[in-house]
ROZAGU-579596 format. One record per residue: x negated, y negated, z of N, C-alpha, C in turn. Coordinates in pm, whole numbers, padded with zeros to 5 digits, always signed. Each point is the difference from the previous one (the first is absolute). Layout:
XYZXYZXYZ...
END
This chain:
-07253+03367-01966+00014-00006+00147-00069-00126+00054-00122-00032-00049-00072-00120+00044+00082-00125-00029+00065+00003-00116+00081-00117-00040+00115-00020+00098+00063+00113+00043+00109-00008+00096-00047-00052+00134-00120+00045+00044-00055-00046+00128-00027-00150-00004-00051-00049-00113-00025-00143-00012+00129-00079+00012+00106+00049-00066+00128-00070+00008+00053+00004+00142-00013+00115+00069+00050+00010+00137-00076-00095+00090-00131-00003-00010-00079-00089+00083+00032-00148-00026+00022-00031-00129+00037-00138-00035+00132-00039+00061+00099+00089-00004+00131-00026+00059-00011-00014+00152-00083+00080+00063-00018-00006+00146-00056-00135+00040-00100-00049-00076-00059-00129+00029+00102-00111-00013+00084+00007-00104+00101-00103-00022+00100-00001+00115+00046+00119+00040+00099+00007+00108-00054-00051+00132-00127+00035+00029-00062-00049+00125-00012-00153-00003-00035-00053-00116-00012-00146-00012+00134-00070+00022+00103+00055-00059+00134-00057+00016+00041+00005+00147-00027+00113+00066+00037+00015+00141-00074-00102+00086-00129-00022-00026-00079-00097+00077+00053-00140-00019+00038-00036-00121+00057-00132-00026+00129-00019+00077+00086+00103-00006+00131-00005+00068-00016-00019+00150-00093+00078+00062-00021-00006+00143-00057-00134+00042-00093-00053-00077-00066-00124+00035+00090-00121-00009+00113+00015-00074+00090-00114-00019+00080-00031+00129+00011+00096+00090+00087-00017+00116-00082-00009+00126+00038-00093+00092-00072-00011+00128+00032+00121+00088-00090+00020+00097+00016+00117+00085+00132-00001+00077+00050-00118+00035+00124-00009+00077+00118+00057-00075-00005-00007-00137+00113+00051-00077+00005+00151+00002-00113+00064+00036+00001+00145+00002+00048+00055+00134+00022-00084+00096+00044+00045+00133+00151+00019+00001+00049+00121+00022+00145+00022+00002+00065-00084+00107+00120-00056-00031+00075-00079+00096+00132+00066+00029+00046-00018+00122+00133+00050+00035+00107-00089-00065+00113+00061-00031+00106-00081-00058+00048-00108+00095-00024+00020+00131+00043-00100+00100-00083-00125-00006-00117+00007-00069-00089-00117-00010+00027-00081-00126+00084+00050-00088+00028-00070-00125+00083-00125+00027-00027-00103-00075+00074-00126+00016+00068-00034-00133+00124-00043+00011+00077-00031-00119+00048-00145+00006+00006-00059-00116+00053-00137-00004+00149+00002+00017+00056-00115+00039+00145-00010+00021+00070+00015-00133+00121+00061+00001+00078+00012-00122+00022-00138-00065+00005-00005-00134+00020-00132-00066+00135-00058+00034+00008-00134-00005+00126-00067+00027+00099+00025-00114+00121+00035+00038+00102+00031-00100+00063-00129-00050+00005-00013-00132+00062-00117-00063+00112+00047-00091+00121-00044+00027+00113+00037-00082-00002-00085-00127+00002+00062-00120+00005-00079-00122+00123-00090-00004-00013-00114-00063+00115-00089-00011+00108+00065-00086+00125-00023+00038+00109+00054-00077+00118-00098+00006+00093+00019-00092+00120-00082-00003+00122+00094+00005+00098-00040+00079+00126+00074+00010+00112-00094-00040+00086+00045-00088+00119-00078-00035+00112+00093-00040+00117-00055-00027+00117+00082-00028+00071-00051-00124+00038+00093-00091+00080-00037-00115+00147-00022+00041+00075-00069-00083+00138-00029+00030+00086+00126+00017-00038+00109-00063+00076+00124+00012-00038+00085+00121-00094-00049+00080-00035+00069+00123-00129+00077-00001-00068+00009-00114-00127+00071-00004-00104-00079+00077-00068+00066+00092-00111-00060+00075-00128+00026-00075-00082-00104-00021-00122+00014-00080-00122-00041+00083-00103+00086-00007-00131-00033+00057-00103-00008-00114-00079-00107-00003-00108-00015-00095-00133-00014+00072-00100+00076-00042-00131-00004+00062-00104+00008-00111-00071-00108-00024-00101-00003-00105-00128+00074+00041-00062+00065-00100-00128+00066+00021-00069+00005-00138-00100-00087-00019-00060-00014-00133-00133+00073-00014-00024+00097+00086-00128+00074-00008-00007+00085-00127+00114+00056-00043+00006+00085-00117+00116-00046-00088-00007+00021-00131+00109-00040-00088+00117+00099+00001+00053+00020+00119+00108+00095+00018+00115-00064+00079+00122+00046-00026+00118-00044+00076+00078+00125+00035+00045+00004+00122+00085+00111+00047+00117-00052+00077+00108+00074+00002+00119-00042+00074+00079+00118+00047+00084-00025+00099+00084+00105+00052+00132-00058+00048+00099+00084+00004+00134-00038+00048+00043+00099+00104+00061-00051+00105+00065+00083+00101+00150-00027-00006+00079+00106+00000+00145-00014-00013+00068+00068+00119+00091-00069+00062+00070+00054+00116+00093+00113-00040-00055+00119+00000+00078+00121-00030-00079+00117+00060+00024+00121-00046-00072+00116+00052+00086+00125-00007-00068+00114+00008+00072+00128-00004+00088+00022+00121-00025-00076+00107+00087+00016+00118+00140-00051-00024+00022-00068-00118+00132-00053-00032+00073+00086-00103-00062+00111-00043+00066+00086-00098+00094+00099+00070+00103+00053-00068+00093+00095+00062-00069+00134+00034+00043+00064+00107-00059+00124+00043+00008+00108-00109+00112+00004-00073+00019+00104-00099-00078-00029-00128-00068-00117-00007-00079-00034-00118-00141-00043+00038-00060+00072+00096-00135-00029+00040-00095+00011-00121-00080-00096-00021-00087-00007-00119+00041-00107-00098+00118-00055+00020+00055-00104-00090-00091-00122-00004-00040-00048+00114-00081-00121+00004-00139+00022-00068-00062+00112+00028-00131+00027-00058+00013+00016-00153+00102+00069-00044+00023+00015-00144+00023-00137-00067+00079-00082+00065+00026-00136-00053-00130-00079-00013-00081+00002+00108-00125-00072-00004-00095+00050-00106+00000+00130-00024-00089+00058-00106+00045-00039-00139+00130+00015-00028+00052-00019-00136+00015-00148-00036+00001-00089+00099-00005-00143-00031-00119-00030-00090-00111+00065+00024-00122-00020-00080-00011+00101-00112+00014+00130+00032-00024+00103-00100+00105-00001-00111+00118-00053+00027+00105+00001-00098-00004-00119-00098-00100-00088+00015-00008-00115-00088+00102-00106+00033+00008-00101-00084+00095-00111+00023+00098-00009-00117+00102-00083+00016+00097-00017-00107-00060-00060-00125-00112-00074+00016-00067-00063-00112-00116+00085-00052-00061+00080+00087-00117+00078-00036+00016+00145+00046+00025+00093-00092+00006+00141+00037-00129+00045+00069+00007+00111+00073-00110+00043+00086-00131+00013-00078+00002+00063-00115-00127+00021-00074-00060-00132-00046+00086-00092-00044-00050-00132-00043-00057-00077+00119+00072+00007+00114-00047-00070+00118-00135+00054+00043-00017+00132-00001-00125+00062+00038-00113-00043-00094+00032-00005-00130-00104-00037-00095-00046-00143+00016+00090-00090+00022-00037-00143+00019-00088-00015+00122+00034+00067+00109-00078-00012+00125-00137+00067-00017-00004+00116-00063-00127+00072-00018-00095-00079-00085+00051-00070-00104-00087-00077-00086-00065-00116+00075+00058-00041+00110-00053-00111+00080-00060+00044+00131-00013+00131+00017-00053+00057+00126+00077-00058+00121+00130-00016-00021+00085-00055+00108+00084+00110+00062+00056-00031+00116+00080+00097+00075+00129-00066+00048+00110+00071-00012+00127-00035+00063+00055+00125+00063+00029-00006+00129+00051+00118+00074+00118-00039+00086+00087+00098+00025+00115-00022+00091+00020+00121+00086+00068-00018+00113+00033+00114+00087+00091-00045+00111+00069+00098+00059+00085-00027+00116-00033+00103+00107-00042-00049+00116-00033+00089+00114+00110-00003+00103-00034+00040+00121+00100+00012+00107+00059-00134+00036-00082-00104+00012+00046-00128+00054-00008-00115-00098-00048+00019-00120-00010-00111-00095-00016+00048-00142+00033-00089-00092-00032+00020-00142-00119-00085-00036-00084+00046-00089-00118-00074-00038-00020+00000-00150-00064-00104-00051-00044-00004-00138-00128-00082-00002-00094+00037-00085-00124-00074-00007-00056-00003-00140-00089-00093-00026-00065-00007-00129-00145-00047+00019-00082+00030-00097-00136-00057-00006-00035-00021-00144-00072-00107-00029-00034-00036-00137-00120-00092-00004-00065-00006-00115-00100-00104-00025+00069-00134-00006-00069-00104+00043+00058-00132+00002+00053-00042-00138-00074+00041-00105+00040-00041-00134+00129+00068-00046+00036+00111+00066+00120+00075-00038+00116-00025+00096-00014-00099+00090+00099-00018+00105+00140-00023-00051+00016-00089-00099+00135-00028-00051+00071+00125-00047-00069+00078-00083+00060+00121-00056+00034+00100+00108-00096+00029+00087+00021+00105+00100+00101-00044+00105-00001-00125+00041+00095-00044+00101+00142+00004-00053+00019-00035-00126+00134+00008-00059+00049+00144-00008-00090+00093-00029+00036+00141-00001+00034+00048+00140-00078-00048+00097+00025+00030+00142+00140-00042+00038+00037-00122-00039+00135-00052+00028+00108+00081-00069-00028+00042-00124+00095+00084-00073+00028+00132+00073-00106+00062+00046+00012+00127+00070+00090-00014+00124-00014-00110+00069+00081-00023+00121+00144-00039-00035+00018-00085-00100+00131-00056-00026+00082+00079-00104-00069+00064-00095+00072+00065-00109-00046+00143-00027-00004+00086+00102-00041+00139-00024+00102+00071-00086-00047+00089-00088+00089+00073-00091+00052+00130+00058-00074+00055+00098+00035+00129+00058+00032+00103-00109-00097+00015-00091+00014+00092-00111+00034+00141+00052+00103+00063-00058+00045+00132+00049-00110+00106+00001-00085+00001-00105-00104+00105-00003-00104-00022+00110-00030-00126+00032-00097-00030+00106+00060+00033+00137+00132-00020+00013+00067+00037+00123-00006+00150+00023+00024+00076-00103-00007+00147+00013-00142+00046+00029-00097-00067-00060-00140+00033+00026-00033-00024+00147+00045-00116+00054-00026-00030+00140+00064+00103+00093+00120+00045-00032+00066+00102+00082-00071+00134-00012-00049+00033-00119-00076+00124-00016-00130-00005+00083-00066-00113+00001-00124-00015+00080+00032+00015+00148+00114-00053+00043+00040+00013+00139+00027+00146+00034+00063+00071-00092+00029+00143+00024-00133+00080+00009-00098-00040-00078-00130+00063+00010-00063-00022+00135+00017-00120+00054-00054-00031+00135+00072+00084+00105+00130+00017-00014+00074+00082+00094-00054+00143-00001-00023+00055-00118-00048+00138-00012-00136+00018+00065-00081-00106+00006-00139+00010+00052-00012-00049+00146+00110-00041+00061-00011-00071+00126-00046+00086+00118+00001+00131-00016-00047+00088+00108-00139+00057-00027-00072-00063-00092-00134+00050-00035-00105-00040+00102+00019-00109+00071-00103-00053+00089+00050-00002+00144-00070+00068+00094+00048+00004+00137+00010-00141+00065-00092-00090-00036+00007-00133+00055+00126-00076-00045+00035+00016-00127+00121-00064-00050+00123+00058+00069+00001+00131+00019+00113+00063+00069+00015-00056+00141-00112-00006+00073+00002-00047+00137+00053-00143+00008-00053-00087-00087+00043-00140+00002+00149-00012-00029+00045+00068-00102+00141-00009-00042+00094+00052+00108-00030+00118+00053+00090+00061+00097-00006-00070+00135-00116-00058+00034-00008-00074+00126+00089-00125-00004+00002-00067-00114+00088-00115-00016+00146+00040+00024+00037+00117-00052+00138+00047+00019+00028+00033+00148-00096+00056+00070+00018+00032+00140+00015-00126+00086-00069-00105-00039+00009-00126+00074+00127-00076-00036+00018-00029-00128+00111-00087-00042+00132+00078-00032-00013+00127-00030+00115+00078-00043-00004+00018-00150+00040+00119-00047-00013+00031-00143+00090-00082-00091+00103-00064+00053+00085-00086-00081-00033-00148+00014-00097-00031+00084-00038-00140+00016-00063-00055-00128+00027-00123-00037-00064-00058-00119-00151-00014+00017-00052+00017+00122-00143-00008+00022-00067+00137-00003+00077+00106-00031-00059+00132+00000+00058+00095-00107+00115-00035-00057+00064+00095-00092-00085+00020-00126+00021+00112-00066-00078+00035-00118+00087+00018-00124-00063-00020-00114+00069+00020-00126+00017+00149-00025+00118+00038-00044+00028+00141-00033+00050+00008-00145-00003+00124-00053+00053+00018-00136+00143-00049-00008+00079+00028+00103+00144-00036-00005+00017-00151+00000-00080-00073+00079+00018-00145+00004-00046-00063-00132-00101+00058-00065-00042-00050-00131+00110+00025-00104+00062+00117+00007+00106+00030-00095+00119-00091+00014+00014-00060+00121+00112-00093+00023-00025-00139-00058-00123-00025-00044-00037-00137-00046+00020-00010-00152+00085-00094-00038+00024-00026-00143-00065-00132-00041-00003-00026-00129-00052-00128-00047+00085-00116+00054+00131+00021+00011+00089-00104+00053-00037-00030+00146-00037+00106+00076-00039-00023+00138-00125-00087+00006-00094+00027-00086-00126-00078-00004+00030-00147-00033+00083-00021-00102+00033-00137-00039+00076-00072+00111+00092+00069+00067+00075-00059+00111-00093-00037+00116-00093+00092+00031-00096-00026+00110-00085-00123-00035-00043-00007-00125-00081-00117-00044+00083-00129+00016+00123+00001-00048+00082-00120+00001+00032-00048+00142+00016+00092+00094+00034-00039+00137-00123-00030+00085-00115+00047-00043-00118-00010+00086-00107-00099-00049-00001-00028-00128-00108-00085-00056+00061-00135-00042-00037-00104+00071+00052-00134-00028-00098-00104+00054+00011-00123-00052-00100-00104+00039+00003-00039+00147+00118+00004+00063+00011-00041+00138-00070+00101+00095-00037+00116-00054-00068+00102+00081-00149+00009-00034-00051-00095-00078-00130+00014-00063-00105-00098+00054-00122+00056+00021-00118-00080+00036-00105+00029-00106-00052-00105-00063-00098+00012-00108-00131-00063+00047-00110+00072-00022-00132-00054+00032-00095+00013-00116-00075-00106-00030-00097-00001-00112-00134-00045+00055-00105+00077-00038-00134-00043+00039-00093+00019-00119-00102-00086-00010-00097+00017-00105-00034-00129-00073-00049+00016-00121-00055-00110-00081+00112-00064-00082+00073-00093+00061+00107-00071-00070+00001-00146+00041+00070-00081-00079+00020-00142+00033+00138-00015+00058+00014-00051+00121+00129+00001+00072+00118-00058-00077-00019-00114-00066+00111-00061-00074+00050+00089-00111-00094+00062-00073+00038+00089-00108+00064+00127+00055-00049+00048+00113+00056+00122+00059+00143-00025+00047+00025-00116+00058+00135-00031+00047+00097-00009-00119-00046-00057-00109+00084-00010-00118+00031+00140-00057-00100+00085+00002+00019+00137-00048+00101+00075+00087-00012-00014+00131+00092+00064+00093+00142-00052-00021+00015-00131-00014+00132-00059-00017+00064+00050-00129-00079+00007-00105+00054+00047-00128+00044+00147+00004-00079+00082+00072+00027+00144+00003+00108+00038+00099+00010-00074+00114+00092+00040+00107+00101-00106+00040-00017-00121-00046+00085-00111+00049+00148+00014-00027+00037+00068-00112+00142+00015-00031+00059+00133+00045-00079+00076+00076+00050+00128+00055+00096-00030+00112+00120+00049-00009+00103-00030+00098+00040+00121+00085+00032-00029+00125+00050+00105+00091+00145+00034-00031+00034+00126-00016+00142+00037-00024+00090-00048+00111+00120-00049-00037+00095-00051+00100+00043+00107+00096-00007+00129-00045+00045+00110+00084-00107+00047+00099-00121-00058-00008-00108+00041+00089+00034-00025+00146-00022+00095+00083+00027-00014+00144-00115+00060+00079-00023-00056+00119-00106+00051+00087+00033+00142+00047-00103+00085+00012+00017+00136+00048-00071+00016+00134+00065+00064+00091-00064+00023+00131-00102+00115-00013-00113-00017+00071-00105+00098-00009+00031+00116+00096-00025+00122-00041+00026+00114+00087-00097+00004+00118+00050+00039+00115-00081+00010+00119-00074+00132+00007-00086+00015+00097-00074+00124+00015+00003+00040+00148+00017+00131+00021+00000+00054+00139-00065+00137-00005-00039+00050+00115-00069+00128+00006+00100+00113+00013-00012+00102-00086+00095+00113-00003-00024+00095+00116-00124+00053+00009-00033+00100+00103-00081-00069+00112+00044+00023+00120-00072-00055+00116-00091+00110+00055-00113+00021-00068-00092+00108+00038+00027+00123-00080-00083+00104+00025+00018+00130-00064-00122+00038-00084-00012+00132-00024-00109+00054-00080+00060+00063-00126-00054-00037-00115+00054+00046-00130-00114+00058-00082+00036+00099-00082-00104+00075-00069+00042+00032-00146-00097-00020-00090+00013+00040-00138-00101+00112-00024+00050+00120-00033-00087+00118-00015-00043+00014-00145-00130-00012-00022-00059+00024-00131-00111+00105+00015+00034+00127-00026-00094+00111+00029-00133-00009-00077-00007-00077-00107-00124-00010-00078-00104-00090+00065+00036-00073+00105-00092-00096+00058-00096+00063+00102-00118-00061+00010-00097+00042+00101-00022-00106+00105+00073-00114-00012-00011-00106+00099+00138-00062+00020+00013-00078+00103+00127-00065+00032-00012-00150-00018+00109-00058-00051+00017-00145-00005+00099-00038+00107-00036-00092+00087+00080-00032+00119+00033-00149+00004+00127-00029+00023+00045-00134+00023+00087-00006+00124-00018-00100+00083+00088-00018+00115+00016-00147+00028+00116-00036+00055+00025-00142+00029+00147-00025+00020+00033-00130-00003+00139-00040+00021+00023-00134-00067+00122-00049+00004+00034-00128-00064-00083-00113+00063-00042-00092-00084-00082-00112+00047+00070-00132-00011-00069-00101-00051+00059-00134-00002-00038-00078-00124+00006-00132+00011-00022-00090-00114-00121-00090+00025-00053-00056-00106-00116-00089+00010+00028-00122+00088+00126-00046-00003+00031-00122+00074+00010+00021+00151-00015+00123+00046-00007+00025+00144-00117-00077+00060+00020-00083+00102-00108-00079+00060-00118+00086+00048+00029+00129+00027-00107+00088+00050-00077+00065-00113+00031-00029-00124-00069+00066-00111-00152-00021+00003-00054-00120+00028-00148-00013+00009-00060+00092+00102+00066+00018+00116-00052+00087+00105+00010+00145-00046+00105+00037-00069+00015+00135-00052-00106+00028-00107-00036-00103-00075-00104+00016-00101-00136+00028+00067-00025-00068+00112-00123+00029+00074+00004+00142+00054+00117+00042+00047+00015+00139+00045-00030+00096-00115+00045-00030-00121-00032+00082-00117-00151+00008-00017-00067-00113+00009-00145-00003-00018-00076+00080+00104+00056+00001+00122-00062+00077+00107+00012+00149-00022+00114+00041-00059+00023+00145-00020-00073+00053-00123-00016-00079-00105-00043+00049-00130-00139-00035-00037-00047+00057-00109-00130-00029-00055-00112+00078+00066-00122-00020-00049-00116+00077+00048-00032-00026+00147+00037-00115+00050-00025-00027+00141+00124+00014+00086+00112+00044-00060+00125+00010+00073+00011+00123+00085+00093-00006+00095+00018+00113+00092+00037+00129-00069+00091-00006-00097+00045+00124-00063-00114+00070-00076-00075-00077-00075-00115+00058-00073-00103+00055+00097-00033-00080+00100-00102+00042+00095+00039+00125+00073+00125+00010+00040+00042+00113+00083+00038+00124-00083+00099-00016-00089+00052+00117-00068-00093+00055-00107-00071-00092-00067-00088+00046-00108-00143+00024+00049-00061-00105+00061-00140+00013+00035-00023+00090+00121+00075-00021+00106-00025+00077+00124+00059+00139-00004+00128+00013-00042+00066+00129+00001-00008+00076-00131-00031-00069-00108-00008+00066-00132+00132+00058-00045+00110-00071+00031+00134+00051-00032+00056-00048-00132-00062-00099-00059+00068-00067-00112-00092-00026-00119+00056+00017-00118-00066-00052-00122+00023-00149-00006+00119-00041+00030+00037-00142+00009+00099-00017+00113-00001-00118+00064+00092-00028+00109+00024-00151+00008+00122-00038+00029+00034-00142+00005+00125-00019+00086+00025-00123+00039+00120-00035+00074+00015-00151-00003+00112-00048-00054+00015-00145-00010+00147-00041-00002+00020-00124+00045+00130-00066-00004+00015-00061-00138+00101+00043-00080+00013-00035-00140+00131-00074-00020+00001-00132+00015+00125-00079-00006+00044-00028-00145+00121-00053-00014+00053-00048-00128+00046-00143+00017+00029-00068-00114+00036-00140+00007+00142-00027+00049+00095+00083-00039+00141-00032+00038+00078+00121+00042-00067+00108+00035+00066+00114+00064-00106+00076+00079+00039+00080+00098-00101+00063+00086-00088+00101-00076-00131-00011+00022-00093+00097-00055-00012+00120+00094-00118+00058+00004-00023+00123+00078-00130-00008+00076-00002+00053+00124-00128+00034+00060-00031+00143-00046-00112+00018-00065-00032+00130-00061-00142+00038+00037-00018+00128+00032-00132+00056+00026-00007+00137-00066-00122+00047-00024-00009+00130-00063-00138+00028-00055-00003+00096-00091-00127+00040-00061+00007+00138-00059-00116+00052-00040-00009+00134-00056-00098+00082+00085+00032+00127+00018-00087+00088+00076+00015+00143-00049-00092+00089+00037+00012+00139-00037+00122+00063+00073+00057+00102-00057+00126+00057+00053-00013+00036+00146-00110+00065+00038-00013+00048+00138-00018-00112+00103-00029-00121-00046-00015-00113+00091+00122-00090+00005+00110+00044-00063+00120-00085-00011+00054-00043+00135+00027+00094+00086+00057-00031+00133-00098-00080+00085-00128+00040+00012-00095-00083+00076-00009-00141-00054+00007-00016-00134-00005-00133-00060+00117-00084+00046+00119+00054-00007+00121-00075+00040-00007-00035+00147-00039+00098+00083-00009-00024+00144-00102-00109+00033-00114+00004-00067-00103-00103+00023+00043-00136-00048+00071-00003-00115+00047-00126-00054+00102-00064+00095+00092+00079+00048+00100-00051+00096-00065-00044+00130-00104+00076+00044-00070-00036+00123-00073-00134-00017-00058-00023-00118-00071-00124-00024+00097-00118-00003+00120+00021-00058+00102-00105-00001+00044-00031+00144+00014+00104+00081+00037-00021+00141-00110-00071+00075-00124+00034-00032-00110-00062+00070-00009-00149-00028+00027-00039-00124-00004-00143-00033+00113-00075+00068+00108+00073+00031+00112-00063+00072-00028-00022+00147-00082+00089+00056-00014+00002+00146-00138-00045+00049-00099-00002-00089-00137-00034+00043-00045-00131-00064-00035-00099+00077-00048-00127-00056-00119+00023-00093-00004-00072-00111-00111+00014-00090-00120-00080+00051-00117+00034-00050-00121-00070+00042-00018-00129-00080-00078-00092+00057-00030-00125-00072-00065+00028-00136-00088+00101-00003-00068+00032-00126+00100+00047-00105+00100+00079+00041+00102+00045-00093+00083-00118-00054+00036-00090+00088+00076-00115-00040-00081-00086-00099-00126-00023+00032-00085-00079-00086-00018+00065-00137-00019+00132+00001-00017+00074-00126+00124-00016-00089+00118+00022+00061+00125-00006-00079+00025-00140-00053-00018-00101+00082+00023-00138-00042-00100-00043-00106-00126+00033+00020-00102-00040-00099+00023+00067-00134+00046+00126+00005+00028+00070-00125+00105-00072-00083+00103-00048+00069+00111-00070-00069-00047-00139-00043-00061-00076+00090-00036-00139-00029-00111-00012-00103-00098+00092+00005-00110-00005-00095+00043+00037-00142+00109+00073-00011+00052+00039-00134+00109-00094-00047+00030-00100+00080+00113-00091-00031-00023-00074-00132-00124-00028-00030-00034-00077-00121+00044+00074-00127+00009+00135+00008+00036+00081-00118+00148-00019-00038+00076-00068+00085+00138-00034-00035+00006-00118-00099-00117-00059-00031-00005-00118-00081-00108+00015-00110-00009+00118-00058-00105+00028-00095+00018-00079-00131+00126-00023-00040+00024-00074-00123+00133-00075+00012+00022-00104-00084+00122-00079+00008+00130+00081-00018-00002+00100-00090+00120+00076-00024+00043+00078+00125-00097+00047+00076+00033+00068+00127+00069-00095+00098-00054-00119+00009+00061-00100+00091+00139-00039-00047+00015-00022-00130+00130-00037-00055+00102+00109+00022-00039+00123-00020+00090+00114+00021+00050+00002+00142-00087-00029+00097+00039+00002+00140+00096-00116+00029-00022-00115-00056+00091-00114+00022+00139+00035-00053+00005+00064-00116+00128+00039-00056+00070+00104+00088-00078+00091+00049+00057+00105+00086+00058-00057+00130-00073-00095+00059+00051-00065+00121+00130-00074-00028+00005-00070-00114+00123-00073-00034+00114+00100-00023-00030+00108-00067+00103+00100-00033+00063+00056+00126-00081+00029+00101+00050+00063+00123+00031-00101+00113-00019-00128-00031+00035-00101+00099-00101-00018+00110-00128+00023-00030-00106-00020+00100-00064-00136-00020-00059-00059+00106-00070-00129-00018-00120+00019-00090-00031-00103-00077-00110+00010-00098-00137+00019+00066-00011-00037+00128-00127+00019+00070+00003+00123+00091+00087+00094-00033+00018+00120+00087-00134+00072+00017-00080+00011-00103-00124+00074+00012-00096-00066+00097+00005-00132+00010-00087-00072+00095+00057+00008+00143+00130+00005+00014+00059+00029+00129-00044+00137+00050-00001+00096-00093-00045+00135+00034-00146-00002+00043-00083-00072-00074-00143-00011+00036-00018-00054+00143+00075-00105+00032-00011-00057+00132+00051+00097+00105+00101+00077-00031+00051+00099+00094-00100+00108+00027-00073+00041-00103-00104+00102+00020-00112-00057+00089-00042-00123-00029-00107-00063+00078+00037-00011+00148+00126-00022+00028+00044-00023+00138+00033+00132+00072-00002+00114-00068+00038+00125+00062-00093+00040+00113+00058+00043+00109-00075+00040+00120+00019+00149+00026-00077+00051+00093+00016+00141+00041+00140+00024+00052+00052-00096+00077+00136+00014+00053+00103+00000-00113-00021-00079-00105+00091+00004-00114+00006+00136-00065-00116+00062-00020-00004+00131-00063+00066+00104+00090-00025-00006+00130+00064+00096+00091+00152-00015+00000+00043-00126-00001+00145-00027+00004+00070+00049-00125-00055-00030-00119+00068+00042-00122-00008+00151-00017-00108+00064+00045-00010+00146-00006+00111+00065+00084+00018-00053+00120+00105+00056+00087+00139-00028-00055+00018-00116-00060+00134-00040-00047+00038+00070-00130-00093+00009-00093+00036+00041-00136-00039+00143-00034-00089+00064+00072-00031+00141-00026+00084+00082+00093+00104+00062-00053+00101+00066+00081-00006+00150-00019-00060+00067+00093-00028+00145-00010+00129+00081-00019+00106-00038+00070+00124+00079-00005+00073-00012-00133-00040-00094-00087+00066-00018-00130-00084+00055-00116-00116+00056+00029-00092+00043-00105+00054+00123-00070+00012-00011-00132+00036+00111-00087-00129+00056-00059-00012+00132-00001-00121+00066-00053+00035+00086-00118-00075-00016-00110+00019+00078-00121-00133+00066-00038+00007+00129-00028-00117+00075-00045+00029+00066-00134-00088-00018-00094+00008+00070-00130-00119+00096-00002+00028+00132+00004-00110+00095+00008+00044+00142-00021-00085+00094+00038+00022+00142-00017+00035+00062+00135+00124+00044+00013+00051+00049+00129-00084+00118+00053-00044+00089-00092-00074+00118+00043-00137-00035+00052-00058-00107-00049-00137-00039+00039-00004-00093+00120+00113-00059+00037+00000-00096+00111+00006+00079+00131-00114+00014+00066-00011+00070+00125-00086-00080+00097+00050-00031+00120+00131+00037+00054+00114-00064-00081+00121+00057+00010+00113-00049-00079+00050-00134+00051+00081-00065-00085+00052-00132+00035+00093+00002+00121+00058+00118+00029+00087+00010+00119-00075-00029+00128-00134+00005-00001-00080-00034+00117+00010-00148+00034+00055-00080-00090+00019-00142+00029+00117-00026+00093+00074+00106+00031+00109-00011+00098+00130-00052-00052+00023+00010-00131+00124-00047-00058+00042+00096-00109+00130+00001-00028+00050+00082-00110-00059-00052-00131-00046+00092-00083-00058-00035-00128+00109+00014-00108+00031-00109-00065+00105+00002-00104-00064-00001-00139+00046+00093-00083-00053+00012-00136+00063-00104-00090-00084-00065-00081+00046-00100-00095+00009+00064-00139+00115-00012-00060+00023+00054-00136-00044-00100-00105-00103+00034-00077-00046-00093-00103+00033+00053-00143+00087+00099-00008+00039+00050-00130+00066-00111-00083-00018+00006-00126+00047-00105-00091+00135+00043-00060+00107-00072+00032+00132+00031-00060-00010-00006-00153+00043+00105-00065-00011+00005-00146+00118-00069-00067-00021-00051-00119+00107-00067-00071+00112+00097-00039+00120-00051-00010+00111+00084-00041-00013+00037-00147+00035+00125-00032-00006+00045-00138+00120-00054-00077-00027-00058-00117+00110-00054-00080+00032+00090-00118
END
């Protein structure tokens, strides 16, 4: 016991000594709590765009090169003018399957397993995919492996094998995703809301079904590839640790003789319009104890001159200092999460969308309060403090758009792809800086249209009290059942 007391006393002396040293190191002023309003911050660092070169191959491929010698790595990406919005309605999923099997199916020179082994041995990556508005391919490799990996990257793009077994595997994986698509209420809400806005057959909202997958053959995949993937539709960007002259020679050797098919023709892009002009829609999931809510209407594009002002409006509504958080969550306690923002697209109308999650019994009060807050921002001028908060939030985070050269290069490629000026992001910055209270009031009144708002609730009908009919509109049930494949 005495031995333990000695050890305890010794430890106490040591701890007191450490505490005294720690306290004595700091002046008394440092111990005085300060308000966050007294904190001073230095100005954000000046943004410097890395040097880059843009040129064009004789076959139409646009090339961007941006050196970065900090690490012995090279990465590249390709954007191709295609997308799932160009696939036939009866074969939804064709574009995604094509983009997957371009890589997973190997090349005509290297079967899939061999291709995977070569890349794994070098810790390299080659990936491909086709989304709604574009096709993409990218690679990353150590500088010492650039020749090997880049040539494989070119093979994947130019000479895919579309191996039948890998095609069937991709279709099986898609069928698995279909079977699981109603597992998450948030996924259901997002998917069905898109359909309510754009329409269930719109290329911006339609979904893959068992039947559409069954309609896709290997010949369809090859035909889609041949009509959609060509040099005249391609933008290539490379960043990293390379020597420009050698990189240009490598690009010329890999892609210079790639020719555009004589039968290639331009395709018109599908337009987008709003299907329902208002209305309340409901997905009943009796197992839920809370509701997921989305409401909104068709929005616009990034190139809208008012986009900087709408972005400030977004900042005023959202975040820990925003109106929606302060009112619906903090003051009323109605929401687990709440948001509302203008969400544009590059070359077709996006959506103004608001929503959140709340307990079942608070569903109707949540919707009413959210709509009331949207109306308030339309009719009540914002305060100078709100404007400053929203603008500072955007401008102070602007530097994060330039964290690394590959991020900057990707944006330059994206602007070229969609026909935007290369300094679009700086035009946006200036627009945010110039935004006034009157600008925010004007865009809120012009673009937030109460009579066009579509409301979707995913929840438990028995638990939602008061019922959704209290919102003053007919409640339409949304059928989310999954059409089963035909028996063969």
